[in-house]
N, C-alpha and C positions, 0 to 999 in steps of 0.2 A: 196300701200302709207305708209313709215315707217320714223318714228318721236322717233330720241331717243330723249329725252325729260334729259332736263340738267340745276337746281338746282342751284342757289349760296351763300350760307351765307353768310353777311354782313362781307366786308376786310378792318383790318385798318392797312393795307401794301399793297401799292399800286405795283402789278408786273408785267410781263407777259413773255413766251417764245415763242422758236423760236425754233422750234421741226424739223427736215428733215425728212425725209421721205422714200427717196430711195433706195433704194437698195444698192448703193454702197455708199451710205452716213452716215456720220454718225447720230445716235439715240441719241442727246441732251436732258434731262429735267432739268425741272428748280423747286421748288419747297420753301417755306416759311412756316414754325411750330416752336406753333402756330401761329393763322393769328391774334392774340390777346396779347399784351404786356399788365400784369398788375403791379405795384409797377416795373418797368423796370428789369422783368424777361427779359434775352435772348433771342435769335431770334437765329435758324437757319436757317440761307439758305446755300438750297446746290443742287450744278448741279451736272450732273450725264451724265457720255460721253460712248456708245457704238459705238466702234470703227474698219473695220478692217484693222487699218493700225498694220502693226508689230511694230511700235515702241514707243517708252513713249510721251507724248502731257507734252506740259511746261503747270503750272499753269495758269485760268482764271487774268485776266489782270479788279481793280477793282480798283476805280477810282473816290475820289468825294463823301466820305459815310462821308461828315459834319454832319450829325444825328447821323451819327453812333460809337461806339467806337466797335471793333474787340474785342473780346476776346478772341477767338481760333481759329484756323484754322487746321484743320486735312485734309489728302490727302488719297486714297488706292485704289490701281490696283490689277488688277488681268488681265492680258497673256494670253491665253491661243492658243496651238496651235491643230492643229486636222488635218488628212489625206484622202480623201475625196475621192474614187474614184484612189487614185493615185496622187491628187496633194494637196497639204501644202493650208490651210486655215489657217487664223491667227483673231484672235478675243481681240482685248483690251477691257479693263471696265478700266472705275478713276469715281471719287467720289470723289467729295470737297465740303468740310462743313465749313459755316463759323460761330462763333456763334458771333452773334453783340447783341450789349446793344443799347439802342434806349436814346440817349443824352436829349430829350424832350418829349415832350406830344404833340397828335395831329394826324394827316395821315401825314406816314412818307412815302418815297420813296426810296425806292432800287434802285442806280442808275445802268445803262448798263453796263455790264458788257463782255467786249471781252474773245472770245477762238478760241483758232486757231486752228485746228486740220488739219496737213499733208500743203496745198499752201490756205486755204479757213479761213477766221476770220469769226467767229458765235458771233452773239450779244445779249443778251438776253434780252433785249429789244431796240424801234423801238423809238430808241428822246423822250420817253415820249412818244408820244401819243396812246399808245394802256393800253387796263382798260379793266378790267371784269366789264359786266351788273352789273346795282344795282339794287337789286330783290327789287319788291312793296313793301312786306313784307315779315316778318323778316319770314325762314325757318331752323327752328335748325333742328341738325338732319338732313338736306334732303343728297341725293348723288343722281349721272344719276339712269336712269330707263333706262334697256336696253334690249333685247329682246323683246318689244313692237310696238305692234304696232294704227295707228289710223286712225277711216273711213274716209271718206267725210267731214262729217258732222264735227269731230271733229279735224280735220285740220284747216277744214275753222273758227273754233277759234280759234286757233292757227295764223294765217296769220291776224286775226282781232283783236292780239292783247292781248285777252282772256286767258285762261284756258279753259285744253278742259276736257271735261262732266266725257269720260272712255277711255279703252282702249284696247288694245285684246294683250292677251299676243300669243308668237308669238308660245308656246306649242300648241296653240286652234286652228293656220294655218299648219304647218306641221311639222315634226323633219325631220332632216338631220340623213345621216349615210356615216358612212366613210369607205372605202373598200379598201381595199389590192387588187393592181395584179403584175401579170409575166410573164416577157419576155423567153418564150419559144423554144428552137431550135428543131423542129420539125426531124430536118436527125440523129440525137442524142437523141433523145426523151431523153430530159435534159435541166433543168433550167438554163440558162446565169449567171451566178453570177452577185451580184451588181445591177442586173437588173428589180428595184420593183418600180413602181408606184401606188399613191396614187389619190383615190377622195374621196368624198363627194358627194352624192347623194338627193333630196328632193324630201318625202314622204308628199303627202299631206292629211289630212285628208278629214274624208268623210264626203261630201258635199261640199268639199270648190274643187274650178273651176279656173282656168287659162281662162281670157280673152282678147285679140286684137284684131283690128281692123283693117284692110286687105279690099284693091282693088284688081281688075280687076280677082276678083276668084268665078262668076258667075257661074260656072261648077260646083262648090263643092257642095255633096250630101249635103240637110239641115241637116241628121244627120247621124251616123252612125262610126265605128271601123274605125279608121286611125294609121298609123301606126307615133310616138312621139319622137324627140331626135336623138344621134346620136347612139343609141343604138334598133331603133326601137323597142321602147316598146307600147305598145296596149295602145290607147285611146280613151276616147269619145266625139266626134265630134261632137257640136248644132251648127245651127247657127243660128243666134235671130237679132234683130235692135239695132241700137248702141243709149245708155244708154248716153244722157252727164251725166260725174260724172265728168266735170274739176273741178280746182279750182279756185276760183274767186279771183283775189287779191283786196287788202283791197283799196278803194278808197278814202279813209280821210286822212284829212291833218296832216302829218309829217315829218320831217325831219332825223327820224332816222328807218334804215328797220333792220329785218332779213330776209337771204337770208334760206333757207333751199335745202338742195340739196333730192330730191326724187328719186334719182339714183342714183348707187356711182359715183363720178369726179374722173376721168384720167387728174392731171394733171401736169404729168413728173414727178410723184413723191415726190412733193411739197406738203405739208398742203393745201394751199391757193391757188383762183386763179389770175390772174392777169386779173383785172375789167379797163380800162382808166375814170378816170374822178373819179373812186368808193373808200372813204378811207374805208380801214377794219380796226373796231377799235378793233375789238374781234374777239374770234369765242369758239369755244364749238366743237370737233371736236373726231367722235370715233374712235375707234380702227383700225388703218387702216387696208385693205381689201386685201392679197394678193390672186392675180390670175396671172396663168401660162395657160397649156394648153399643145397642138399637133398640130408643124407645117406644114399640111397636102403636102403645095409647096417643101418645102425641106426636108422633111424628118425624124422632130429633135424637139427638147420641146421647145416651145416658153418661153421667157424668163422671170422671176415672175417680172409683176408690183405690184405696192405699189398703191393701189387708195385710196380714200378717201369715207368711205361707205359712202351712203344715213342717211337722218334723220340730217346730221351735221348742224352745224347755224352757218353762217358769219354775224354778227353784224359790220353794214358798216353806213356811212352817203354819199353824196357827194349829184350830183346833181339827183335831183328827178327824169327827166322825163326818163333819163337811167336806172335808177335803177328800174322805173317799167317798161321799156320795158324788164327787164331781164325776166317776171312770161310765164313763161312755156316755156321758151326756155329751150336750151342749151347751157354748158359751158368748157372750156376745148375739152378734145381728145376723138378721137370716138364718132363723136355727133352723126352719122350716126348711130350708132348700139344703140343709147338710153342713152350712160353716161351721164350723169352732167347736170339733168332735174332738173329745176329749180321754185320753187314756191317764190315772195315776198309778205310777214308782215310789220307788222305793228313791232318796238319795244318801248315798252310802257317801262319806268322806272325811278325809284325812286317813286317822288311825281305826275307825269304824269296823273297817273291814277288817 
């Protein structure tokens, strides 16, 4: 069970982003720096777009800046054409930078901005309903903690709305091994041009093992060596009694919750799931995980999918009973394979603790 811990410093400017991570959809990111304006200094509000479109993008539509003065505006574009296996591929990158001067003091909001890419329009704010969680205490210099895992005890602390006491570095559990393969023509004893593939293998550290619960395997030997995985590597097998390490949802009274992905989520390329009756306030999402593979039935590569990584957090409000019922469930696609497992915790914000 992994958790990418994200900490937020206090923000004076409230804004939110909408990001598309599907393979053929544009990738849009929004940023505002600095997040505090002292003595009326300018704020740089930047929108970055990466698209596979071959045409130029129209500048974003920005209206309703009653609390701001647009001091300056810049745009940069970098179209690129590449040829891969005889096919033309386009990539178009654009950045739109607005330099804004606040016209009054207090907490100011940058209004929604529409951006049209092809036939689809994206919005940088969902009608003011999205916002970043308010930190319980100041966290100067805080940054995302990546490649780290929590054990069941520390994860339970997080679900209870508390801070974890410790974490485990990923390098203490396993390491990745990237490999490159080729396709051979055995008849000609030659390598076929352009037929390369890349795989990433996982090598467990000493004293680290994988556990799973199975049924209907009464005839499995209690211990011994077996072949494991697609390459049939040798592994040691040991049958043991089930240890209940399930996480328990927090039963304290609350109207705000955090949904934590314990396994990668397949939401058809989107960055957040569609959950009926639940209002998504904000999200803390890690880098998209790209997953492919080989289709043995049709003897061809599987299309790459963009998955939301395990450890991503969604801050939600809504029907308490419906939200609590998600604990231990799987959401999204391919749930029978374990994707999209959810743990439900308490979202404590600001002065609530």
